[in-house]
N, C-alpha and C positions, 0 to 999 in steps of 0.2 A: 504494500500500500504506500503510495506517495504522500509525503506531507503536503497539506494544503497551502502552507505559507513557507515555502522553502527559504525565502530571504530572511524570515524571522528565525528559522532554525540556524542559519549561518550566522546571523547576528548574535544569537544566544551563545553559540560555540565560541565565537571570537571574544565576546565580552567575558564569558566564564573562564576562558583560558587565561586572560590577562588578570582578572580579579582573583583567580586562584593564587597568583603570585603576589600581587600588590595588596591584597585584602587581609593578609594575616598580620597579627600584631607585631611579630618580629620584623617583618619587612618594613612596616610603617616606622618602627623605631630605628632600624638600621639606616633607612634612607634619610630620615630627618637628622640623625647624628652625622651622616656623611655630607649633609648639605653645605656646611661651611668649608669643606675641603677634605683633602687626603688624610687618611688616618691609618695608623698601624693596627694590626689585628688586636694586639693587647690593649691599645687605647680604646678601640671600638668596643671590645668586650667590657671594659670598665665603664664606658659611657652608657652602655645598654644594660641597665641593672637587671639582674636575675636571669640572664641568658647563659646557658651552658656553652662550653666550647664546641660541643658537637652540634648544637642547634645553631650557633652563630656560623659555623663552617657550612652547614647545610643551607642556611639562608643566603649567605654570600655566594655560594656556588650557584644557587638558583637565580639570584640577581645577575650574576656574571653570565650565565647561560642565556638569560633573556635580554641581555644587552644593556642593563641598567648600571652595572658596576664593572670597572676594570681592575684587575689584580696585577700587582707588580711585585715580583720576588727578587730580593737582593742576595747575592752570594756572600753573605757574612756569617760569622759565627758569634752568637746564635743566628739562625736564619731570620731575616726581616721580610715581612710581607705587608705591603700597603694596599689600601683599597680607596677608590675614588669613583664618584659618580661620572658616568658618561654624559654626553649631551642628552640622550634619551632619559637617563636617570635624573638629570637636573630638570628636565621637563616634567617628570613625574613628581618632583619635589613639591611643587605648588599644590596640587590636589591632595597629596598625602599629608602635607603639613596642615592643610585646612581640615582634613578628616581627623587628624590627631588632636588638633585644637578643639574641634567640635566635641570629640569624645571626652576630653578633659573637662570642658564646660558642662557637658550634659550627663556625665557618668552617674552622678547622684540621682538625677531625674529618672534615668533608665532603671537604676537599681530600685528606686521606690515603685516604679511601674511594675517591675517584676514581682516585688513583694506583694503589691496589691493583687496582681493577677494570681499569684500562687495562693494567697489567702482565699480568694474568691473561688478558685477551682480545686482547692485542696491538693495542689501539686506539691508534694513533699520531696520530690527527687531532685530538687535544685541543689547544686553543689555549692558549698561555701566559697570555694575559690572563684566561682563565677561572680558571686555577689561582691567579694572582696576586690576583684579586679576592676569593677565598675566604680569604686569609690576613689576619690582623689587622694 
């Protein structure tokens, strides 16, 4: 069976493919931290609170693969690796920064809405971490 609105399906695939990368919290934080300029891996890890080395590595690799970040390795001991936004990454910085600022401003409101919803529906499977992350 053919989809009735092929252009909509293609749009959805294109949008979801990009949003899968840029919509997660670590990507938002990494991109905003790289906004001012080049950073060493260790500096970036310190700037992005709470991220594990493994998660930062995975996030940076995904950003590099998608063309948002460039990685430069220096032949020093210990090895030094720097990351910097590409032109595409700098273009992404504006909407990602706006999203991060919106989340900071409205996190408490979203948390209250979730609490109201959960009380009304009896939803008891809400994880504490989810609620904690929404608060500033």
